[in-house]
C-alpha positions as CSV (number, residue, x, y, z in Angstrom):
1,M,-72.9,-72.6,68.0
2,R,-75.8,-70.3,67.1
3,G,-77.1,-69.9,63.6
4,P,-78.3,-66.6,62.0
5,T,-81.6,-66.7,63.9
6,G,-80.0,-67.6,67.1
7,D,-77.5,-64.7,66.7
8,L,-80.3,-62.3,66.2
9,V,-82.3,-63.6,69.2
10,H,-79.2,-63.2,71.3
11,R,-78.5,-59.7,69.9
12,L,-82.0,-58.5,70.7
13,A,-81.8,-59.9,74.2
14,V,-78.5,-58.0,74.7
15,A,-80.1,-54.8,73.2
16,R,-83.1,-55.1,75.6
17,G,-80.7,-55.6,78.5
18,D,-82.0,-59.1,79.2
19,E,-78.6,-60.7,78.6
20,P,-75.1,-59.4,79.1
21,A,-73.1,-58.3,76.0
22,D,-70.4,-60.7,74.8
23,V,-68.0,-57.8,74.9
24,L,-68.7,-54.4,76.5
25,L,-66.7,-51.4,75.5
26,A,-67.3,-49.3,78.6
27,G,-66.6,-45.8,79.7
28,G,-65.7,-44.2,76.3
29,R,-67.4,-41.7,74.1
30,V,-69.0,-42.7,70.8
31,L,-69.0,-40.5,67.8
32,S,-72.4,-40.6,66.1
33,V,-71.9,-40.3,62.4
34,F,-75.6,-39.5,62.1
35,T,-75.5,-36.3,64.2
36,G,-71.8,-35.5,64.7
37,E,-72.2,-35.7,68.5
38,L,-69.9,-37.4,71.0
39,L,-72.1,-39.6,73.2
40,D,-71.1,-40.8,76.7
41,A,-72.2,-44.4,76.3
42,D,-71.1,-48.0,76.4
43,V,-71.1,-50.1,73.3
44,A,-72.5,-53.6,73.7
45,L,-71.3,-56.2,71.2
46,A,-73.2,-59.4,70.5
47,G,-71.5,-61.8,68.1
48,E,-70.4,-59.8,65.1
49,H,-72.8,-56.9,65.6
50,V,-73.4,-53.9,67.8
51,A,-76.4,-54.7,70.0
52,G,-76.8,-51.4,71.8
53,V,-75.3,-48.0,72.6
54,G,-76.1,-46.8,76.1
55,R,-75.6,-48.4,79.5
56,Y,-75.1,-52.1,79.5
57,E,-73.5,-55.1,81.3
58,G,-71.1,-57.5,79.7
59,R,-69.6,-60.9,80.2
60,R,-66.3,-59.3,79.4
61,S,-65.7,-55.6,79.8
62,V,-63.0,-53.5,78.1
63,D,-62.2,-50.2,79.7
64,A,-62.5,-47.5,77.0
65,S,-62.2,-44.6,79.4
66,G,-60.5,-41.6,77.8
67,L,-61.0,-43.1,74.3
68,I,-63.3,-42.1,71.4
69,L,-65.0,-44.9,69.6
70,L,-65.3,-44.5,65.9
71,P,-66.7,-46.8,63.2
72,G,-64.2,-48.9,61.3
73,F,-62.8,-47.0,58.4
74,V,-64.0,-47.8,54.9
75,D,-61.8,-47.2,51.8
76,G,-64.4,-46.5,49.1
77,H,-62.1,-47.0,46.2
78,M,-58.6,-48.6,46.1
79,H,-56.4,-50.8,44.0
80,I,-54.7,-53.3,46.3
81,E,-52.2,-54.0,43.6
82,S,-50.7,-50.5,44.0
83,T,-49.7,-51.5,47.6
84,K,-47.9,-54.5,46.1
85,L,-49.3,-56.5,49.0
86,P,-51.5,-59.6,48.8
87,P,-54.7,-59.4,50.9
88,D,-53.2,-61.0,54.1
89,E,-50.2,-58.6,54.2
90,F,-52.4,-55.7,53.3
91,A,-54.7,-56.5,56.2
92,R,-51.6,-56.8,58.5
93,A,-50.6,-53.3,57.4
94,A,-54.1,-51.6,57.3
95,L,-55.9,-53.0,60.4
96,P,-53.7,-51.2,62.9
97,W,-54.7,-48.0,61.2
98,G,-58.4,-48.8,61.7
99,T,-59.3,-49.8,58.1
100,T,-61.9,-52.6,58.5
101,T,-63.5,-52.6,55.0
102,A,-62.0,-52.0,51.6
103,V,-63.8,-51.8,48.3
104,L,-61.3,-53.0,45.7
105,D,-61.2,-52.2,42.0
106,P,-59.0,-55.1,40.9
107,H,-58.7,-54.2,37.3
108,E,-54.9,-54.5,37.5
109,I,-55.2,-58.3,38.2
110,A,-58.0,-58.4,35.7
111,N,-55.9,-56.9,32.9
112,V,-53.3,-59.5,33.5
113,F,-55.4,-62.6,34.2
114,G,-59.0,-61.7,33.5
115,L,-61.8,-62.3,36.0
116,E,-60.2,-65.6,37.0
117,G,-57.5,-63.5,38.6
118,V,-60.1,-61.5,40.5
119,R,-61.7,-64.8,41.7
120,A,-58.2,-65.9,43.0
121,L,-57.8,-62.5,44.7
122,L,-61.2,-62.9,46.4
123,E,-60.4,-66.4,47.4
124,A,-57.2,-65.2,49.1
125,C,-59.3,-62.6,51.0
126,R,-61.4,-65.3,52.7
127,G,-60.8,-65.8,56.4
128,I,-59.0,-62.5,56.8
129,P,-60.4,-60.2,59.4
130,L,-61.0,-57.4,57.0
131,D,-64.1,-57.2,54.7
132,F,-63.0,-57.0,51.1
133,F,-65.5,-56.2,48.4
134,V,-64.9,-55.8,44.7
135,M,-66.3,-53.7,41.9
136,V,-66.2,-55.8,38.7
137,S,-63.7,-54.5,36.1
138,S,-65.5,-52.7,33.4
139,C,-62.7,-51.7,31.0
140,V,-60.3,-54.6,30.3
141,P,-58.5,-53.4,28.3
142,A,-59.0,-49.7,29.3
143,S,-59.1,-48.6,25.7
144,P,-58.4,-49.9,22.2
145,F,-54.9,-48.4,22.5
146,E,-53.8,-50.7,25.3
147,S,-52.6,-54.4,25.0
148,S,-53.8,-56.3,28.1
149,G,-53.3,-59.9,29.0
150,A,-57.1,-60.6,29.0
151,K,-60.4,-59.2,28.0
152,V,-63.6,-58.8,30.0
153,D,-66.9,-58.5,28.1
154,A,-70.6,-57.9,29.2
155,E,-71.3,-61.7,29.6
156,D,-68.3,-62.1,31.9
157,I,-69.5,-59.1,34.0
158,A,-73.0,-60.4,34.4
159,R,-71.8,-63.9,35.3
160,F,-69.3,-62.6,37.9
161,L,-71.9,-60.4,39.5
162,A,-74.3,-63.3,39.7
163,E,-71.7,-65.8,41.2
164,E,-69.7,-63.7,43.6
165,P,-71.4,-62.5,46.7
166,N,-68.7,-59.9,47.4
167,A,-69.0,-58.3,44.0
168,L,-71.0,-55.0,44.4
169,G,-71.2,-53.3,41.1
170,L,-69.4,-52.1,38.0
171,A,-65.9,-50.6,38.5
172,E,-64.7,-47.3,37.2
173,M,-66.0,-46.8,33.6
174,M,-62.8,-45.4,32.2
175,D,-63.7,-45.4,28.5
176,F,-66.0,-42.4,29.0
177,P,-65.9,-41.4,25.3
178,A,-67.5,-44.7,24.4
179,V,-70.2,-44.2,27.1
180,V,-70.9,-40.7,25.9
181,A,-71.0,-41.8,22.3
182,G,-73.3,-44.7,23.1
183,E,-70.9,-47.4,21.8
184,E,-72.8,-50.7,21.7
185,G,-70.3,-52.9,23.5
186,T,-69.8,-50.4,26.3
187,L,-73.6,-50.0,26.9
188,A,-73.8,-53.8,27.0
189,K,-71.4,-53.7,30.0
190,I,-73.6,-51.1,31.7
191,A,-76.7,-53.2,31.1
192,A,-74.8,-56.3,32.5
193,A,-74.6,-54.4,35.8
194,G,-78.2,-55.2,36.2
195,G,-79.1,-52.2,38.4
196,R,-76.0,-52.4,40.5
197,H,-74.2,-49.1,41.0
198,I,-71.5,-48.0,38.5
199,D,-68.3,-46.1,39.4
200,G,-67.1,-43.4,37.1
201,H,-63.7,-42.3,35.9
202,A,-64.1,-39.1,33.8
203,P,-61.3,-36.5,34.4
204,G,-62.3,-33.1,33.1
205,L,-65.6,-34.2,31.6
206,S,-68.1,-31.4,31.6
207,G,-71.3,-29.9,30.1
208,P,-73.5,-32.0,27.8
209,A,-70.9,-34.9,27.6
210,L,-71.0,-35.1,31.4
211,N,-74.8,-35.2,31.3
212,A,-74.7,-38.0,28.8
213,Y,-72.2,-39.9,31.0
214,L,-74.5,-39.6,34.0
215,S,-77.6,-40.5,32.0
216,A,-76.0,-43.9,31.4
217,G,-76.2,-44.6,35.2
218,V,-72.7,-43.7,36.3
219,R,-72.8,-42.5,39.9
220,S,-69.3,-41.5,41.2
221,D,-66.0,-40.1,40.2
222,H,-62.6,-40.1,41.9
223,E,-60.7,-38.2,39.2
224,C,-61.7,-34.6,40.0
225,T,-58.7,-32.3,40.4
226,T,-60.3,-28.9,40.8
227,L,-63.1,-27.6,42.9
228,E,-65.0,-26.4,39.8
229,E,-65.0,-29.8,38.3
230,A,-66.1,-31.5,41.5
231,L,-68.9,-29.0,42.1
232,E,-70.3,-29.4,38.6
233,K,-70.4,-33.2,39.0
234,R,-71.8,-33.1,42.6
235,R,-74.6,-30.7,41.5
236,L,-75.6,-33.3,38.9
237,G,-75.8,-36.0,41.6
238,M,-72.4,-37.7,41.4
239,T,-70.8,-39.0,44.6
240,I,-67.4,-37.3,44.7
241,M,-64.7,-39.7,45.9
242,I,-62.0,-37.4,47.3
243,R,-58.7,-39.1,46.6
244,E,-55.5,-38.8,48.6
245,G,-53.0,-41.4,47.4
246,S,-49.3,-41.5,47.1
247,A,-49.0,-39.8,43.8
248,A,-52.5,-38.3,43.2
249,R,-53.3,-36.0,46.0
250,N,-56.6,-34.1,45.5
251,L,-57.8,-33.6,49.1
252,E,-56.6,-30.0,49.5
253,A,-58.0,-28.9,46.2
254,L,-61.4,-30.5,46.8
255,L,-62.0,-30.1,50.5
256,P,-63.7,-26.6,50.0
257,L,-66.5,-28.7,48.3
258,V,-67.1,-30.1,51.8
259,L,-66.5,-26.9,53.8
260,E,-68.9,-25.0,51.7
261,H,-71.6,-27.6,50.9
262,G,-71.3,-30.2,53.7
263,P,-70.1,-33.9,53.4
264,A,-73.2,-35.3,51.7
265,N,-72.3,-37.2,48.5
266,C,-68.6,-37.1,49.3
267,L,-66.4,-40.0,50.5
268,L,-62.7,-40.5,51.1
269,C,-60.5,-43.0,49.2
270,T,-56.8,-43.7,48.7
271,D,-57.0,-45.2,45.1
272,D,-53.3,-45.9,44.9
273,R,-51.0,-46.0,48.0
274,E,-47.4,-47.2,48.3
275,P,-46.6,-49.8,51.0
276,D,-44.1,-47.6,52.8
277,H,-46.7,-44.8,52.8
278,L,-49.3,-47.2,54.2
279,L,-47.1,-48.5,56.9
280,E,-45.5,-45.2,58.0
281,E,-48.3,-42.7,57.6
282,G,-51.6,-44.7,57.6
283,H,-54.5,-45.4,55.4
284,I,-58.0,-43.9,55.5
285,N,-57.2,-42.6,59.0
286,D,-54.4,-40.6,57.4
287,V,-56.8,-39.0,54.9
288,I,-59.2,-38.2,57.7
289,R,-56.4,-36.6,59.7
290,R,-55.3,-34.5,56.8
291,A,-58.8,-33.3,56.2
292,V,-59.2,-32.2,59.8
293,A,-55.8,-30.4,59.6
294,L,-57.1,-28.6,56.5
295,G,-60.2,-27.3,58.4
296,C,-62.8,-30.0,58.1
297,S,-64.7,-30.9,61.2
298,P,-63.7,-34.2,62.7
299,A,-67.3,-35.5,62.5
300,D,-67.6,-34.7,58.8
301,A,-64.2,-36.2,58.0
302,V,-65.0,-39.4,59.9
303,T,-68.4,-39.6,58.2
304,M,-66.8,-39.4,54.8
305,G,-64.4,-42.1,55.7
306,T,-67.1,-44.4,57.1
307,L,-70.8,-44.0,56.7
308,N,-70.8,-42.2,53.3
309,A,-68.5,-44.7,51.8
310,A,-70.6,-47.6,53.1
311,R,-73.9,-46.1,52.0
312,Y,-72.6,-45.3,48.5
313,H,-71.6,-49.0,48.1
314,R,-74.9,-50.2,49.6
315,L,-73.1,-51.8,52.6
316,Y,-75.9,-50.9,54.9
317,E,-74.5,-52.8,58.0
318,H,-71.2,-50.9,57.8
319,G,-70.0,-47.4,58.6
320,A,-71.5,-46.6,62.1
321,V,-71.2,-47.6,65.8
322,A,-74.9,-48.2,66.2
323,P,-77.4,-51.0,66.9
324,G,-77.6,-53.6,64.1
325,Y,-74.3,-52.5,62.5
326,V,-71.3,-54.9,62.2
327,A,-69.1,-54.4,65.2
328,D,-66.2,-52.6,63.5
329,V,-64.9,-50.2,66.1
330,V,-61.8,-48.0,66.2
331,A,-60.7,-46.6,69.6
332,V,-58.6,-43.4,69.3
333,E,-57.3,-40.9,71.9
334,D,-58.2,-37.7,70.1
335,L,-59.8,-36.3,66.9
336,Q,-56.7,-34.7,65.5
337,R,-54.2,-37.6,65.1
338,F,-56.7,-40.4,64.6
339,R,-54.1,-42.9,65.7
340,P,-55.9,-46.1,66.8
341,V,-55.2,-47.6,70.2
342,R,-57.4,-50.7,69.5
343,V,-59.4,-52.0,66.5
344,W,-62.3,-54.5,66.6
345,K,-63.4,-56.2,63.5
346,R,-66.9,-57.9,63.7
347,G,-66.6,-57.9,67.5
348,R,-63.1,-59.4,67.6
349,L,-60.0,-57.4,68.7
350,V,-57.7,-57.4,65.6
351,A,-55.1,-54.7,66.3
352,E,-53.7,-53.1,69.4
353,E,-51.1,-50.3,69.9
354,G,-50.2,-50.4,66.2
355,K,-49.8,-54.1,65.9
356,P,-52.1,-56.6,64.0
357,L,-53.4,-59.6,66.0
358,D,-53.7,-63.1,64.5
359,V,-54.1,-62.3,60.8
360,P,-54.0,-65.7,59.1
361,R,-51.7,-66.4,56.1
362,S,-53.6,-66.7,52.8
363,P,-51.1,-67.1,49.9
364,M,-51.8,-66.3,46.3
365,P,-51.7,-69.2,43.9
366,D,-48.5,-70.2,42.2
367,W,-50.1,-70.1,38.7
368,M,-49.9,-66.3,39.0
369,R,-46.2,-66.3,38.7
370,G,-44.2,-66.0,35.4
371,S,-46.5,-63.6,33.7
372,V,-43.8,-61.2,32.3
373,R,-43.0,-62.4,28.8
374,V,-40.6,-60.1,27.2
375,P,-37.9,-61.0,24.5
376,H,-34.4,-60.1,25.6
377,L,-33.8,-56.5,24.8
378,A,-30.7,-54.5,23.8
379,A,-29.9,-50.8,23.8
380,G,-30.9,-50.6,20.2
381,S,-34.4,-51.6,21.1
382,F,-34.9,-48.0,22.4
383,R,-33.5,-46.2,19.4
384,I,-35.7,-43.3,18.4
385,E,-35.2,-41.8,14.9
386,A,-36.6,-38.3,15.0
387,N,-35.4,-34.8,14.2
388,G,-37.0,-31.5,15.1
389,R,-40.2,-31.0,17.0
390,V,-41.6,-34.0,19.0
391,R,-44.4,-34.6,21.4
392,V,-43.4,-34.9,25.1
393,I,-45.4,-36.1,28.1
394,G,-45.3,-33.5,30.8
395,V,-45.6,-34.9,34.3
396,E,-47.1,-32.9,37.1
397,P,-46.2,-33.6,40.8
398,G,-49.2,-35.0,42.7
399,Q,-51.4,-35.5,39.6
400,I,-52.0,-38.3,37.1
401,V,-53.1,-35.9,34.5
402,T,-50.2,-35.0,32.2
403,R,-49.5,-32.2,29.8
404,S,-48.9,-32.5,26.0
405,L,-45.7,-30.6,25.4
406,V,-43.6,-30.0,22.2
407,E,-39.8,-29.9,22.3
408,D,-37.0,-29.8,19.8
409,V,-34.6,-32.7,19.6
410,S,-31.4,-33.0,17.6
411,P,-30.2,-36.4,16.4
412,V,-26.9,-37.8,17.8
413,D,-25.4,-40.6,15.8
414,G,-28.6,-40.7,13.8
415,Q,-31.0,-41.0,16.7
416,A,-32.8,-38.6,19.0
417,A,-31.3,-38.9,22.5
418,A,-32.5,-38.0,26.0
419,D,-31.2,-34.7,27.4
420,P,-30.9,-34.6,31.2
421,A,-29.9,-31.0,31.1
422,R,-33.4,-30.1,29.8
423,D,-35.1,-32.8,32.0
424,L,-35.9,-34.7,28.9
425,A,-35.9,-38.5,29.3
426,K,-36.9,-41.3,27.1
427,I,-40.0,-43.4,27.9
428,A,-40.9,-46.8,26.5
429,V,-43.8,-49.2,27.1
430,V,-43.0,-52.8,26.3
431,E,-45.8,-55.3,25.7
432,R,-45.3,-58.1,28.2
433,H,-48.3,-60.5,28.1
434,K,-47.9,-62.2,24.8
435,G,-44.2,-61.7,24.1
436,T,-44.8,-59.8,20.9
437,G,-41.8,-57.5,21.3
438,R,-43.9,-54.5,20.6
439,I,-42.5,-51.3,22.1
440,G,-44.0,-47.8,22.1
441,L,-41.3,-45.0,22.3
442,G,-41.4,-41.4,23.4
443,F,-40.1,-38.6,25.6
444,V,-41.1,-37.5,29.1
445,R,-40.4,-34.4,31.2
446,G,-40.7,-33.9,34.9
447,F,-38.7,-36.7,36.6
448,G,-35.4,-34.8,36.8
449,L,-33.5,-38.1,35.9
450,K,-29.8,-37.4,35.4
451,R,-28.6,-41.0,34.7
452,G,-29.7,-44.6,34.5
453,A,-33.3,-45.9,34.2
454,L,-36.4,-46.8,36.2
455,A,-38.7,-49.6,35.1
456,S,-42.0,-51.1,36.4
457,T,-44.7,-53.6,35.6
458,H,-47.1,-51.4,37.6
459,A,-48.4,-49.5,34.6
460,H,-52.1,-48.8,34.6
461,D,-54.1,-50.3,33.2
462,A,-52.7,-53.0,30.9
463,H,-49.6,-53.3,33.1
464,N,-47.1,-53.7,30.4
465,V,-43.5,-52.7,31.3
466,V,-43.0,-49.0,31.5
467,V,-39.4,-47.7,31.6
468,V,-38.0,-44.2,31.9
469,G,-34.4,-43.5,31.3
470,V,-31.6,-41.4,29.9
471,D,-29.4,-44.3,28.9
472,D,-30.6,-46.9,26.4
473,G,-28.4,-49.6,27.7
474,D,-29.7,-49.1,31.2
475,M,-33.3,-49.1,29.9
476,A,-32.6,-52.6,28.4
477,V,-31.0,-53.9,31.6
478,A,-34.0,-52.7,33.6
479,V,-36.6,-54.4,31.4
480,N,-34.6,-57.6,31.2
481,R,-34.3,-57.7,35.0
482,L,-38.1,-57.4,35.4
483,A,-38.5,-60.4,33.0
484,E,-36.1,-62.4,35.3
485,T,-37.9,-61.5,38.6
486,G,-41.4,-61.9,37.3
487,G,-42.2,-58.2,37.5
488,G,-42.2,-55.4,40.0
489,Q,-39.9,-52.3,40.0
490,V,-36.2,-51.7,39.4
491,A,-33.6,-48.9,39.3
492,V,-30.5,-49.3,37.1
493,A,-27.4,-47.2,36.5
494,G,-24.2,-48.1,34.7
495,G,-25.6,-51.5,33.8
496,A,-26.1,-52.4,37.5
497,V,-29.2,-52.9,39.6
498,L,-29.3,-50.3,42.4
499,G,-32.6,-51.4,43.9
500,E,-35.6,-53.6,43.1
501,V,-39.0,-54.6,44.4
502,P,-39.9,-58.1,43.0
503,C,-43.6,-58.7,42.5
504,P,-43.9,-62.2,41.0
505,F,-47.7,-62.6,41.3
506,G,-48.9,-61.1,38.0
507,G,-46.0,-58.6,38.1
508,L,-48.1,-56.8,40.6
509,L,-48.0,-58.4,44.1
510,S,-45.1,-59.3,46.2
511,D,-44.5,-62.6,48.0
512,R,-42.7,-61.0,50.9
513,P,-44.0,-59.6,54.3
514,A,-45.3,-56.0,54.2
515,E,-42.4,-54.6,56.2
516,E,-39.9,-56.0,53.7
517,V,-41.8,-54.7,50.7
518,A,-42.1,-51.3,52.3
519,A,-38.4,-51.3,53.1
520,A,-37.6,-52.2,49.5
521,V,-39.9,-49.5,48.1
522,H,-38.2,-47.0,50.5
523,A,-34.8,-48.1,49.2
524,M,-36.0,-47.7,45.7
525,G,-37.0,-44.1,46.4
526,K,-33.4,-43.5,47.6
527,A,-32.0,-45.2,44.5
528,A,-34.2,-42.9,42.3
529,E,-32.9,-39.9,44.2
530,E,-29.3,-41.0,43.5
531,L,-30.2,-41.0,39.8
532,G,-31.3,-37.4,40.2
533,V,-35.1,-37.9,40.3
534,S,-36.8,-35.0,42.0
535,L,-40.4,-36.1,41.4
536,P,-42.2,-37.3,44.5
537,S,-43.3,-41.0,44.3
538,P,-41.7,-41.4,40.9
539,F,-42.8,-45.1,40.5
540,M,-46.4,-44.3,41.3
541,A,-46.2,-41.4,38.8
542,M,-44.7,-43.8,36.2
543,S,-47.6,-46.2,36.7
544,F,-50.0,-43.7,35.2
545,L,-48.0,-42.7,32.1
546,A,-49.4,-45.6,30.1
547,L,-53.0,-45.0,31.1
548,S,-54.7,-44.0,27.9
549,V,-57.9,-42.7,29.3
550,V,-56.5,-39.8,31.4
551,P,-55.5,-36.6,29.6
552,E,-53.6,-35.2,28.0
553,L,-50.8,-37.3,26.4
554,K,-50.0,-40.9,27.3
555,L,-47.8,-43.8,25.8
556,T,-48.8,-47.4,25.3
557,D,-47.0,-50.2,23.5
558,R,-48.9,-49.1,20.4
559,G,-47.6,-45.5,20.5
560,L,-48.5,-42.1,21.8
561,V,-52.2,-41.4,22.7
562,D,-53.7,-38.0,22.5
563,V,-56.4,-38.7,25.1
564,D,-58.4,-35.5,24.4
565,R,-58.8,-36.5,20.8
566,F,-58.8,-40.2,21.8
567,E,-56.5,-41.3,19.0
568,L,-52.9,-42.4,18.4
569,V,-50.6,-39.6,17.3
570,P,-47.1,-39.7,15.8
571,L,-44.1,-38.7,17.9
572,E,-43.0,-36.0,15.5
573,V,-45.1,-32.9,15.2
């Protein structure tokens, strides 16, 4: 068995043509992400790396005739917890779509268990034929208005970056008001990054405040929703992460940034993607396909989903089929569908004809179970005493930004009730980490809910229980059911459970195979439709309603948050 030096000696010998390649991908065309050209060339693999692109001999030859060889796809920013899949099941789902590298922002697990949860997640990634990297959670909790299960300070960040080789930098700095204002604790976290790159999270930030944010060293943003916003940020040097997830879909709005100014400083990411969406439609390859369908050149789309993402994250051996790069190769038949025929990870075939090959099991630890601690609730727990004008969260399809609306409510039997005829539902966020029983109450518009309730422990970023309903009794049943299952998602009507997706690991990750989780999520969508829900991906949309750093109006267990003013506000106007 060769050591690192021996591997390099062998690789150079293969590159020179003195030794045959371990594996030769012969007869295909290679997309150069450096020039956009399609090259008629073989790809010589030596160990885990590409040794050469040209004409070579190999100990074992794979016929790539009629195929185009692309770099393995890189998701530049994603939350694995949103897929509800632990790393091994995620790999089984994503490798057949050509994803070979994922940069995780694991602040969901961090908000529940702290950085020990992130360490456990990384441990579960080891041995899986997909490269997982993490950005260290910067905002746990995301703001002073959220009640998380753990806290992460500057010392924790510095220690984690020093100890974990797969930790790359500081994850999305969501508390942008604290950055702009120069708040001491926040700046200490930036200093703790020690020169590593820092991801941003600053929806709508502009002008002098944006300049201050960038002056602190923040280098990217995945929250742009308009071309104007993205262009201002890119002009000032930000890398724009173009997001196309299950709920937040910004590709169509932002692609003109690439069509007019080229792909530099732009990369593709999924951020949050449901497991059924992942299994049925794809991952980064799906985003690339959609970009090409919207008019982007295939070479630019692939570059944003490979090389640009790798270079931003300083993964200099990733993102290209070229000498010295890791041998992550995706073979496709055309540059329209981007449907992989074969996928190699570090020189090893890991997926073929849509099926994963030999992904080992790597279970999450049992201590992550039992994290949903909620006192038994009754219908009266969701009683709202209000009369007249109240603030209402307005949900927009395909966006995580909400509107701050004002509506009139009239009390019924002494309490303000939901009004399905006006698409006015109740929303509650129940603290679930410490068992305090604290509940934030409000109203939401945009779901179309006619009866019953939907509840979830996927509630960015503190991941308390969020429940939307038009019947207080069903809201109570839904929350109590999540406490029984250890978290996940559930739909309830008439006091009965219509569908559920149990996620017992931290209330975020399932213990079932990807196909079963995807089927359960799909069934949950059908159950939501039966309740009258018209909003696409309603559970993904719900997961952002407690995120107190994204405008305009959000709800946490501590109450309504006016994000623009960055303060708690009363329900009644």
